[in-house]
C-alpha angles and dihedrals in degrees: 000000000000120000100256096055089045090054090049092051091047089052092049093048101040103035093110091056092047089057091046091051090053091049090050090053090052090049091049091050093047090050090050088055089053098257124142124215116200142148091248091088140273113326127198111270116175116199119171089341097309127107106230097167093108091055094047095050097086089058091077086083097061091109090058090047091053092053093045092048088065088070088064104032102046095052088043092054091048091050092046093051090048091052092048091050091050092047091049092050092049089050092049092050092050 
């Protein structure tokens, strides 16, 4: 399979993990600024004079998102490997 279709397939399979990585970067940056993210509710988080605690609050659920993403990514990887094997066998027979 050429590179561009492979990149498209990778994006389709791994998009949940790409979002989670971005969320983890935001969590790391917020923690570096001294903010806490918990399921207790929004906590005050002052960054550059703005309270972003309300916006950070949904990030407490990243662990759940990671687990639920497995329901998308694992079957996607299995399907991708099957397609690659079939394509390799067709190419070999040609």
